[in-house]
PQR file of N, CA, C, O and H, with PARSE charges and radii, in Angstrom:
ATOM      1  N   UNK A   1      -3.594 -28.554  29.100 -0.4000 1.5000
ATOM      2  CA  UNK A   1      -4.805 -28.210  28.735 -0.0000 2.0000
ATOM      3  C   UNK A   1      -4.761 -27.051  27.589  0.5500 1.7000
ATOM      4  O   UNK A   1      -4.075 -26.029  27.606 -0.5500 1.4000
ATOM      5  N   UNK A   2      -5.820 -27.553  26.433 -0.4000 1.5000
ATOM      6  CA  UNK A   2      -5.049 -26.237  25.672 -0.0000 2.0000
ATOM      7  C   UNK A   2      -5.572 -25.050  25.579  0.5500 1.7000
ATOM      8  O   UNK A   2      -6.738 -24.957  25.964 -0.5500 1.4000
ATOM      9  H   UNK A   2      -6.378 -28.383  26.419  0.4000 1.0000
ATOM     10  N   UNK A   3      -4.959 -23.928  25.105 -0.4000 1.5000
ATOM     11  CA  UNK A   3      -5.069 -23.123  24.729 -0.0000 2.0000
ATOM     12  C   UNK A   3      -7.680 -22.473  24.539  0.5500 1.7000
ATOM     13  O   UNK A   3      -8.624 -22.036  25.197 -0.5500 1.4000
ATOM     14  H   UNK A   3      -4.012 -24.004  24.792  0.4000 1.0000
ATOM     15  N   UNK A   4      -7.274 -22.972  23.137 -0.4000 1.5000
ATOM     16  CA  UNK A   4      -8.825 -23.540  23.430 -0.0000 2.0000
ATOM     17  C   UNK A   4      -9.847 -23.897  24.312  0.5500 1.7000
ATOM     18  O   UNK A   4     -11.024 -23.555  24.429 -0.5500 1.4000
ATOM     19  H   UNK A   4      -6.507 -23.327  22.602  0.4000 1.0000
ATOM     20  N   UNK A   5      -9.051 -24.730  24.953 -0.4000 1.5000
ATOM     21  CA  UNK A   5      -9.859 -25.245  26.344 -0.0000 2.0000
ATOM     22  C   UNK A   5     -10.355 -24.395  27.055  0.5500 1.7000
ATOM     23  O   UNK A   5     -11.510 -23.987  27.172 -0.5500 1.4000
ATOM     24  H   UNK A   5      -8.095 -25.008  24.859  0.4000 1.0000
ATOM     25  N   UNK A   6      -9.075 -24.045  27.711 -0.4000 1.5000
ATOM     26  CA  UNK A   6      -9.660 -22.786  28.404 -0.0000 2.0000
ATOM     27  C   UNK A   6     -10.066 -21.418  28.125  0.5500 1.7000
ATOM     28  O   UNK A   6     -10.553 -20.952  29.155 -0.5500 1.4000
ATOM     29  H   UNK A   6      -8.136 -24.376  27.616  0.4000 1.0000
ATOM     30  N   UNK A   7     -10.075 -20.561  27.159 -0.4000 1.5000
ATOM     31  CA  UNK A   7     -11.039 -19.931  26.342 -0.0000 2.0000
ATOM     32  C   UNK A   7     -12.075 -21.010  27.441  0.5500 1.7000
ATOM     33  O   UNK A   7     -12.259 -21.068  28.656 -0.5500 1.4000
ATOM     34  H   UNK A   7      -9.679 -20.939  26.323  0.4000 1.0000
ATOM     35  N   UNK A   8     -12.628 -21.832  26.136 -0.4000 1.5000
ATOM     36  CA  UNK A   8     -14.166 -21.992  26.539 -0.0000 2.0000
ATOM     37  C   UNK A   8     -14.433 -22.132  28.017  0.5500 1.7000
ATOM     38  O   UNK A   8     -15.555 -21.809  28.408 -0.5500 1.4000
ATOM     39  H   UNK A   8     -12.479 -21.785  25.149  0.4000 1.0000
ATOM     40  N   UNK A   9     -13.495 -22.596  28.938 -0.4000 1.5000
ATOM     41  CA  UNK A   9     -14.528 -23.078  30.086 -0.0000 2.0000
ATOM     42  C   UNK A   9     -14.374 -21.415  30.844  0.5500 1.7000
ATOM     43  O   UNK A   9     -15.338 -21.038  31.510 -0.5500 1.4000
ATOM     44  H   UNK A   9     -12.584 -22.858  28.620  0.4000 1.0000
ATOM     45  N   UNK A  10     -13.402 -20.667  30.739 -0.4000 1.5000
ATOM     46  CA  UNK A  10     -13.433 -19.212  31.026 -0.0000 2.0000
ATOM     47  C   UNK A  10     -14.954 -18.640  30.472  0.5500 1.7000
ATOM     48  O   UNK A  10     -15.504 -17.868  31.257 -0.5500 1.4000
ATOM     49  H   UNK A  10     -12.618 -20.972  30.198  0.4000 1.0000
ATOM     50  N   UNK A  11     -15.938 -19.042  28.765 -0.4000 1.5000
ATOM     51  CA  UNK A  11     -16.758 -18.902  28.031 -0.0000 2.0000
ATOM     52  C   UNK A  11     -17.847 -19.471  29.336  0.5500 1.7000
ATOM     53  O   UNK A  11     -18.705 -18.796  29.903 -0.5500 1.4000
ATOM     54  H   UNK A  11     -15.491 -19.669  28.127  0.4000 1.0000
ATOM     55  N   UNK A  12     -17.627 -20.371  29.490 -0.4000 1.5000
ATOM     56  CA  UNK A  12     -19.126 -21.468  29.922 -0.0000 2.0000
ATOM     57  C   UNK A  12     -19.086 -21.138  31.493  0.5500 1.7000
ATOM     58  O   UNK A  12     -19.954 -21.545  32.265 -0.5500 1.4000
ATOM     59  H   UNK A  12     -16.930 -20.919  29.028  0.4000 1.0000
ATOM     60  N   UNK A  13     -17.566 -20.057  32.035 -0.4000 1.5000
ATOM     61  CA  UNK A  13     -17.957 -19.900  33.413 -0.0000 2.0000
ATOM     62  C   UNK A  13     -18.353 -18.383  33.735  0.5500 1.7000
ATOM     63  O   UNK A  13     -18.506 -17.642  34.706 -0.5500 1.4000
ATOM     64  H   UNK A  13     -16.861 -19.726  31.408  0.4000 1.0000
ATOM     65  N   UNK A  14     -18.471 -18.355  31.520 -0.4000 1.5000
ATOM     66  CA  UNK A  14     -19.623 -16.731  32.237 -0.0000 2.0000
ATOM     67  C   UNK A  14     -18.637 -15.423  32.146  0.5500 1.7000
ATOM     68  O   UNK A  14     -18.997 -14.257  31.986 -0.5500 1.4000
ATOM     69  H   UNK A  14     -18.346 -18.957  30.731  0.4000 1.0000
ATOM     70  N   UNK A  15     -17.503 -15.843  32.268 -0.4000 1.5000
ATOM     71  CA  UNK A  15     -16.433 -14.537  31.727 -0.0000 2.0000
ATOM     72  C   UNK A  15     -17.689 -13.652  30.313  0.5500 1.7000
ATOM     73  O   UNK A  15     -18.736 -13.915  29.721 -0.5500 1.4000
ATOM     74  H   UNK A  15     -17.210 -16.790  32.398  0.4000 1.0000
ATOM     75  N   UNK A  16     -16.814 -12.712  30.384 -0.4000 1.5000
ATOM     76  CA  UNK A  16     -17.428 -11.605  29.227 -0.0000 2.0000
ATOM     77  C   UNK A  16     -15.644 -11.893  28.600  0.5500 1.7000
ATOM     78  O   UNK A  16     -14.645 -12.042  29.305 -0.5500 1.4000
ATOM     79  H   UNK A  16     -15.963 -12.499  30.865  0.4000 1.0000
ATOM     80  N   UNK A  17     -15.734 -11.900  26.910 -0.4000 1.5000
ATOM     81  CA  UNK A  17     -14.807 -11.164  26.160 -0.0000 2.0000
ATOM     82  C   UNK A  17     -15.211 -10.117  25.631  0.5500 1.7000
ATOM     83  O   UNK A  17     -16.437 -10.055  25.551 -0.5500 1.4000
ATOM     84  H   UNK A  17     -16.546 -11.779  26.338  0.4000 1.0000
ATOM     85  N   UNK A  18     -14.124  -8.443  24.857 -0.4000 1.5000
ATOM     86  CA  UNK A  18     -14.189  -7.174  24.344 -0.0000 2.0000
ATOM     87  C   UNK A  18     -14.271  -8.551  22.795  0.5500 1.7000
ATOM     88  O   UNK A  18     -13.745  -9.614  22.467 -0.5500 1.4000
ATOM     89  H   UNK A  18     -13.127  -8.493  24.922  0.4000 1.0000
ATOM     90  N   UNK A  19     -15.309  -7.555  22.296 -0.4000 1.5000
ATOM     91  CA  UNK A  19     -15.895  -7.231  20.966 -0.0000 2.0000
ATOM     92  C   UNK A  19     -14.685  -6.756  20.062  0.5500 1.7000
ATOM     93  O   UNK A  19     -14.210  -5.684  20.436 -0.5500 1.4000
ATOM     94  H   UNK A  19     -15.737  -6.691  22.563  0.4000 1.0000
ATOM     95  N   UNK A  20     -14.039  -7.366  18.869 -0.4000 1.5000
ATOM     96  CA  UNK A  20     -12.714  -5.949  17.970 -0.0000 2.0000
ATOM     97  C   UNK A  20     -14.269  -4.756  18.333  0.5500 1.7000
ATOM     98  O   UNK A  20     -14.366  -4.525  19.538 -0.5500 1.4000
ATOM     99  H   UNK A  20     -14.424  -8.237  18.564  0.4000 1.0000
ATOM    100  N   UNK A  21     -15.094  -4.237  17.674 -0.4000 1.5000
ATOM    101  CA  UNK A  21     -15.049  -3.399  17.911 -0.0000 2.0000
ATOM    102  C   UNK A  21     -14.911  -2.203  19.167  0.5500 1.7000
ATOM    103  O   UNK A  21     -15.193  -1.008  19.078 -0.5500 1.4000
ATOM    104  H   UNK A  21     -15.015  -4.425  16.695  0.4000 1.0000
ATOM    105  N   UNK A  22     -14.385  -2.945  20.344 -0.4000 1.5000
ATOM    106  CA  UNK A  22     -14.702  -2.579  21.641 -0.0000 2.0000
ATOM    107  C   UNK A  22     -12.677  -2.917  21.905  0.5500 1.7000
ATOM    108  O   UNK A  22     -11.654  -2.712  22.559 -0.5500 1.4000
ATOM    109  H   UNK A  22     -14.156  -3.916  20.416  0.4000 1.0000
ATOM    110  N   UNK A  23     -13.291  -3.516  20.853 -0.4000 1.5000
ATOM    111  CA  UNK A  23     -10.960  -3.405  20.811 -0.0000 2.0000
ATOM    112  C   UNK A  23     -10.558  -2.658  20.233  0.5500 1.7000
ATOM    113  O   UNK A  23      -9.355  -2.555  20.472 -0.5500 1.4000
ATOM    114  H   UNK A  23     -14.122  -3.682  20.321  0.4000 1.0000
ATOM    115  N   UNK A  24     -11.114  -1.541  19.045 -0.4000 1.5000
ATOM    116  CA  UNK A  24     -10.619  -1.448  18.106 -0.0000 2.0000
ATOM    117  C   UNK A  24     -11.226   0.745  18.274  0.5500 1.7000
ATOM    118  O   UNK A  24     -10.571   1.668  17.791 -0.5500 1.4000
ATOM    119  H   UNK A  24     -12.091  -1.625  18.851  0.4000 1.0000
ATOM    120  N   UNK A  25     -12.460   0.887  19.011 -0.4000 1.5000
ATOM    121  CA  UNK A  25     -12.716   1.563  19.282 -0.0000 2.0000
ATOM    122  C   UNK A  25     -13.690   2.430  17.655  0.5500 1.7000
ATOM    123  O   UNK A  25     -13.708   3.660  17.664 -0.5500 1.4000
ATOM    124  H   UNK A  25     -12.992   0.137  19.403  0.4000 1.0000
ATOM    125  N   UNK A  26     -14.207   1.887  16.759 -0.4000 1.5000
ATOM    126  CA  UNK A  26     -14.585   1.765  16.457 -0.0000 2.0000
ATOM    127  C   UNK A  26     -15.061   0.761  15.309  0.5500 1.7000
ATOM    128  O   UNK A  26     -14.595  -0.376  15.394 -0.5500 1.4000
ATOM    129  H   UNK A  26     -14.192   0.887  16.752  0.4000 1.0000
ATOM    130  N   UNK A  27     -15.890   1.018  14.292 -0.4000 1.5000
ATOM    131  CA  UNK A  27     -16.719  -0.282  13.894 -0.0000 2.0000
ATOM    132  C   UNK A  27     -15.309  -1.011  12.369  0.5500 1.7000
ATOM    133  O   UNK A  27     -14.562  -0.226  11.786 -0.5500 1.4000
ATOM    134  H   UNK A  27     -16.268   1.941  14.224  0.4000 1.0000
ATOM    135  N   UNK A  28     -15.311  -1.703  12.239 -0.4000 1.5000
ATOM    136  CA  UNK A  28     -14.068  -2.663  10.953 -0.0000 2.0000
ATOM    137  C   UNK A  28     -14.999  -2.742  10.255  0.5500 1.7000
ATOM    138  O   UNK A  28     -15.998  -3.448  10.120 -0.5500 1.4000
ATOM    139  H   UNK A  28     -15.918  -2.341  12.713  0.4000 1.0000
ATOM    140  N   UNK A  29     -14.209  -1.315   9.505 -0.4000 1.5000
ATOM    141  CA  UNK A  29     -15.004  -1.532   8.174 -0.0000 2.0000
ATOM    142  C   UNK A  29     -13.745  -2.446   6.836  0.5500 1.7000
ATOM    143  O   UNK A  29     -12.603  -2.267   6.411 -0.5500 1.4000
ATOM    144  H   UNK A  29     -13.397  -0.742   9.615  0.4000 1.0000
ATOM    145  N   UNK A  30     -14.455  -3.058   6.708 -0.4000 1.5000
ATOM    146  CA  UNK A  30     -13.376  -4.006   5.515 -0.0000 2.0000
ATOM    147  C   UNK A  30     -14.164  -4.022   4.145  0.5500 1.7000
ATOM    148  O   UNK A  30     -15.235  -4.566   3.877 -0.5500 1.4000
ATOM    149  H   UNK A  30     -15.382  -3.204   7.053  0.4000 1.0000
ATOM    150  N   UNK A  31     -13.066  -3.037   3.118 -0.4000 1.5000
ATOM    151  CA  UNK A  31     -13.561  -3.016   1.607 -0.0000 2.0000
ATOM    152  C   UNK A  31     -14.014  -4.159   0.621  0.5500 1.7000
ATOM    153  O   UNK A  31     -14.861  -4.198  -0.272 -0.5500 1.4000
ATOM    154  H   UNK A  31     -12.196  -2.595   3.335  0.4000 1.0000
ATOM    155  N   UNK A  32     -13.115  -5.075   1.131 -0.4000 1.5000
ATOM    156  CA  UNK A  32     -13.343  -6.161   0.270 -0.0000 2.0000
ATOM    157  C   UNK A  32     -13.138  -8.079   0.932  0.5500 1.7000
ATOM    158  O   UNK A  32     -11.973  -8.475   0.978 -0.5500 1.4000
ATOM    159  H   UNK A  32     -12.427  -5.043   1.856  0.4000 1.0000
ATOM    160  N   UNK A  33     -13.912  -8.776   1.240 -0.4000 1.5000
ATOM    161  CA  UNK A  33     -14.346  -9.665   1.670 -0.0000 2.0000
ATOM    162  C   UNK A  33     -13.077 -10.715   1.351  0.5500 1.7000
ATOM    163  O   UNK A  33     -12.502 -11.221   2.314 -0.5500 1.4000
ATOM    164  H   UNK A  33     -14.859  -8.454   1.203  0.4000 1.0000
ATOM    165  N   UNK A  34     -12.867 -10.872   0.683 -0.4000 1.5000
ATOM    166  CA  UNK A  34     -11.078 -11.153   0.660 -0.0000 2.0000
ATOM    167  C   UNK A  34     -10.000 -10.486   2.191  0.5500 1.7000
ATOM    168  O   UNK A  34      -8.932 -10.914   2.630 -0.5500 1.4000
ATOM    169  H   UNK A  34     -13.335 -10.461  -0.100  0.4000 1.0000
ATOM    170  N   UNK A  35     -10.252 -10.144   2.325 -0.4000 1.5000
ATOM    171  CA  UNK A  35      -8.907  -9.544   3.799 -0.0000 2.0000
ATOM    172  C   UNK A  35      -9.840  -9.997   4.715  0.5500 1.7000
ATOM    173  O   UNK A  35      -9.406  -9.867   5.860 -0.5500 1.4000
ATOM    174  H   UNK A  35     -11.119  -9.796   1.968  0.4000 1.0000
ATOM    175  N   UNK A  36     -11.330 -10.641   4.649 -0.4000 1.5000
ATOM    176  CA  UNK A  36     -11.668 -10.789   5.927 -0.0000 2.0000
ATOM    177  C   UNK A  36     -12.053 -12.416   6.555  0.5500 1.7000
ATOM    178  O   UNK A  36     -12.242 -12.682   7.742 -0.5500 1.4000
ATOM    179  H   UNK A  36     -11.683 -10.747   3.719  0.4000 1.0000
ATOM    180  N   UNK A  37     -12.118 -13.633   5.092 -0.4000 1.5000
ATOM    181  CA  UNK A  37     -11.792 -14.123   4.662 -0.0000 2.0000
ATOM    182  C   UNK A  37     -10.915 -15.248   3.999  0.5500 1.7000
ATOM    183  O   UNK A  37     -10.868 -16.467   4.163 -0.5500 1.4000
ATOM    184  H   UNK A  37     -11.965 -13.417   4.127  0.4000 1.0000
ATOM    185  N   UNK A  38     -10.443 -14.635   3.433 -0.4000 1.5000
ATOM    186  CA  UNK A  38      -9.649 -15.466   2.155 -0.0000 2.0000
ATOM    187  C   UNK A  38      -9.985 -15.598   0.603  0.5500 1.7000
ATOM    188  O   UNK A  38     -10.050 -14.603  -0.118 -0.5500 1.4000
ATOM    189  H   UNK A  38     -10.482 -13.644   3.300  0.4000 1.0000
ATOM    190  N   UNK A  39     -10.065 -16.091   0.427 -0.4000 1.5000
ATOM    191  CA  UNK A  39     -10.185 -17.166  -1.885 -0.0000 2.0000
ATOM    192  C   UNK A  39     -11.860 -17.610  -1.290  0.5500 1.7000
ATOM    193  O   UNK A  39     -12.880 -17.445  -1.960 -0.5500 1.4000
ATOM    194  H   UNK A  39     -10.012 -16.899   1.013  0.4000 1.0000
ATOM    195  N   UNK A  40     -11.818 -18.178   0.067 -0.4000 1.5000
ATOM    196  CA  UNK A  40     -13.169 -18.763   0.098 -0.0000 2.0000
ATOM    197  C   UNK A  40     -14.201 -18.180  -0.927  0.5500 1.7000
ATOM    198  O   UNK A  40     -14.252 -16.971  -0.704 -0.5500 1.4000
ATOM    199  H   UNK A  40     -10.990 -18.313   0.612  0.4000 1.0000
ATOM    200  N   UNK A  41     -14.993 -18.489  -1.889 -0.4000 1.5000
ATOM    201  CA  UNK A  41     -16.337 -18.269  -2.362 -0.0000 2.0000
ATOM    202  C   UNK A  41     -17.097 -18.293  -1.759  0.5500 1.7000
ATOM    203  O   UNK A  41     -17.586 -17.216  -1.420 -0.5500 1.4000
ATOM    204  H   UNK A  41     -14.952 -19.472  -2.071  0.4000 1.0000
ATOM    205  N   UNK A  42     -17.705 -19.645  -1.217 -0.4000 1.5000
ATOM    206  CA  UNK A  42     -18.278 -19.170  -0.320 -0.0000 2.0000
ATOM    207  C   UNK A  42     -18.275 -18.963   1.550  0.5500 1.7000
ATOM    208  O   UNK A  42     -19.052 -19.448   2.373 -0.5500 1.4000
ATOM    209  H   UNK A  42     -17.307 -20.520  -1.493  0.4000 1.0000
ATOM    210  N   UNK A  43     -17.571 -18.430   1.670 -0.4000 1.5000
ATOM    211  CA  UNK A  43     -16.931 -18.097   2.637 -0.0000 2.0000
ATOM    212  C   UNK A  43     -17.416 -16.037   2.438  0.5500 1.7000
ATOM    213  O   UNK A  43     -18.123 -15.317   3.144 -0.5500 1.4000
ATOM    214  H   UNK A  43     -16.939 -18.036   1.002  0.4000 1.0000
ATOM    215  N   UNK A  44     -16.697 -15.776   1.286 -0.4000 1.5000
ATOM    216  CA  UNK A  44     -16.989 -14.420   0.961 -0.0000 2.0000
ATOM    217  C   UNK A  44     -18.411 -14.229   1.077  0.5500 1.7000
ATOM    218  O   UNK A  44     -18.868 -13.183   1.538 -0.5500 1.4000
ATOM    219  H   UNK A  44     -16.123 -16.361   0.713  0.4000 1.0000
ATOM    220  N   UNK A  45     -19.357 -15.471   0.564 -0.4000 1.5000
ATOM    221  CA  UNK A  45     -20.228 -14.972   0.122 -0.0000 2.0000
ATOM    222  C   UNK A  45     -21.294 -14.640   2.003  0.5500 1.7000
ATOM    223  O   UNK A  45     -22.123 -13.749   2.187 -0.5500 1.4000
ATOM    224  H   UNK A  45     -18.986 -16.321   0.190  0.4000 1.0000
ATOM    225  N   UNK A  46     -20.775 -15.832   3.167 -0.4000 1.5000
ATOM    226  CA  UNK A  46     -21.207 -15.910   4.319 -0.0000 2.0000
ATOM    227  C   UNK A  46     -20.752 -14.622   5.052  0.5500 1.7000
ATOM    228  O   UNK A  46     -21.468 -14.237   5.976 -0.5500 1.4000
ATOM    229  H   UNK A  46     -20.102 -16.556   3.018  0.4000 1.0000
ATOM    230  N   UNK A  47     -19.904 -14.083   4.815 -0.4000 1.5000
ATOM    231  CA  UNK A  47     -19.291 -12.838   5.231 -0.0000 2.0000
ATOM    232  C   UNK A  47     -20.594 -11.479   4.380  0.5500 1.7000
ATOM    233  O   UNK A  47     -21.499 -10.857   4.937 -0.5500 1.4000
ATOM    234  H   UNK A  47     -19.322 -14.396   4.064  0.4000 1.0000
ATOM    235  N   UNK A  48     -20.307 -11.459   3.428 -0.4000 1.5000
ATOM    236  CA  UNK A  48     -21.167 -10.577   2.830 -0.0000 2.0000
ATOM    237  C   UNK A  48     -22.942 -10.413   3.668  0.5500 1.7000
ATOM    238  O   UNK A  48     -23.534  -9.520   4.275 -0.5500 1.4000
ATOM    239  H   UNK A  48     -19.572 -11.965   2.976  0.4000 1.0000
ATOM    240  N   UNK A  49     -23.302 -12.085   3.171 -0.4000 1.5000
ATOM    241  CA  UNK A  49     -23.746 -11.654   4.000 -0.0000 2.0000
ATOM    242  C   UNK A  49     -24.313 -11.270   5.312  0.5500 1.7000
ATOM    243  O   UNK A  49     -24.860 -10.184   5.502 -0.5500 1.4000
ATOM    244  H   UNK A  49     -22.821 -12.810   2.678  0.4000 1.0000
ATOM    245  N   UNK A  50     -24.180 -12.126   6.152 -0.4000 1.5000
ATOM    246  CA  UNK A  50     -23.543 -11.619   7.398 -0.0000 2.0000
ATOM    247  C   UNK A  50     -22.818 -11.096   8.085  0.5500 1.7000
ATOM    248  O   UNK A  50     -23.411 -10.218   8.713 -0.5500 1.4000
ATOM    249  H   UNK A  50     -23.737 -13.008   5.997  0.4000 1.0000
ATOM    250  N   UNK A  51     -21.366 -11.182   8.427 -0.4000 1.5000
ATOM    251  CA  UNK A  51     -20.613  -9.393   9.242 -0.0000 2.0000
ATOM    252  C   UNK A  51     -21.485  -8.738   9.056  0.5500 1.7000
ATOM    253  O   UNK A  51     -22.115  -8.678   8.000 -0.5500 1.4000
ATOM    254  H   UNK A  51     -20.884 -11.894   7.917  0.4000 1.0000
ATOM    255  N   UNK A  52     -21.769  -7.880  10.437 -0.4000 1.5000
ATOM    256  CA  UNK A  52     -22.315  -7.060  10.996 -0.0000 2.0000
ATOM    257  C   UNK A  52     -20.778  -5.105  10.300  0.5500 1.7000
ATOM    258  O   UNK A  52     -20.992  -3.910  10.098 -0.5500 1.4000
ATOM    259  H   UNK A  52     -21.257  -7.929  11.295  0.4000 1.0000
ATOM    260  N   UNK A  53     -19.108  -6.286  10.216 -0.4000 1.5000
ATOM    261  CA  UNK A  53     -18.511  -5.238   9.807 -0.0000 2.0000
ATOM    262  C   UNK A  53     -18.697  -5.179   8.809  0.5500 1.7000
ATOM    263  O   UNK A  53     -19.309  -4.110   8.801 -0.5500 1.4000
ATOM    264  H   UNK A  53     -18.934  -7.257  10.380  0.4000 1.0000
ATOM    265  N   UNK A  54     -18.648  -5.756   6.965 -0.4000 1.5000
ATOM    266  CA  UNK A  54     -18.991  -5.932   5.968 -0.0000 2.0000
ATOM    267  C   UNK A  54     -19.670  -4.812   5.839  0.5500 1.7000
ATOM    268  O   UNK A  54     -20.867  -4.608   6.044 -0.5500 1.4000
ATOM    269  H   UNK A  54     -18.151  -6.624   6.972  0.4000 1.0000
ATOM    270  N   UNK A  55     -18.506  -3.810   5.345 -0.4000 1.5000
ATOM    271  CA  UNK A  55     -20.161  -2.285   4.864 -0.0000 2.0000
ATOM    272  C   UNK A  55     -19.230  -2.273   3.217  0.5500 1.7000
ATOM    273  O   UNK A  55     -18.029  -2.151   2.973 -0.5500 1.4000
ATOM    274  H   UNK A  55     -17.534  -3.976   5.178  0.4000 1.0000
ATOM    275  N   UNK A  56     -20.300  -2.439   2.429 -0.4000 1.5000
ATOM    276  CA  UNK A  56     -20.300  -1.669   0.989 -0.0000 2.0000
ATOM    277  C   UNK A  56     -20.026  -0.262   0.534  0.5500 1.7000
ATOM    278  O   UNK A  56     -20.631   0.680   1.047 -0.5500 1.4000
ATOM    279  H   UNK A  56     -21.275  -2.538   2.627  0.4000 1.0000
ATOM    280  N   UNK A  57     -19.025  -0.070  -0.527 -0.4000 1.5000
ATOM    281  CA  UNK A  57     -18.279   0.502  -0.364 -0.0000 2.0000
ATOM    282  C   UNK A  57     -18.877   1.407  -1.896  0.5500 1.7000
ATOM    283  O   UNK A  57     -18.271   2.398  -2.303 -0.5500 1.4000
ATOM    284  H   UNK A  57     -18.533  -0.835  -0.944  0.4000 1.0000
TER
END
């Protein structure tokens, strides 16, 4: 069984996973969308619009 299949099975069974904020114990502040999603312009626009972690400075 692949790792993603195992993780999905755990999720379907109701297991809760830690969020990025819980792992870092603080918000993730990203200055540039490139750092979050790479050079794809469409993904950068989506990250700017929808990510709760993307903060404009």
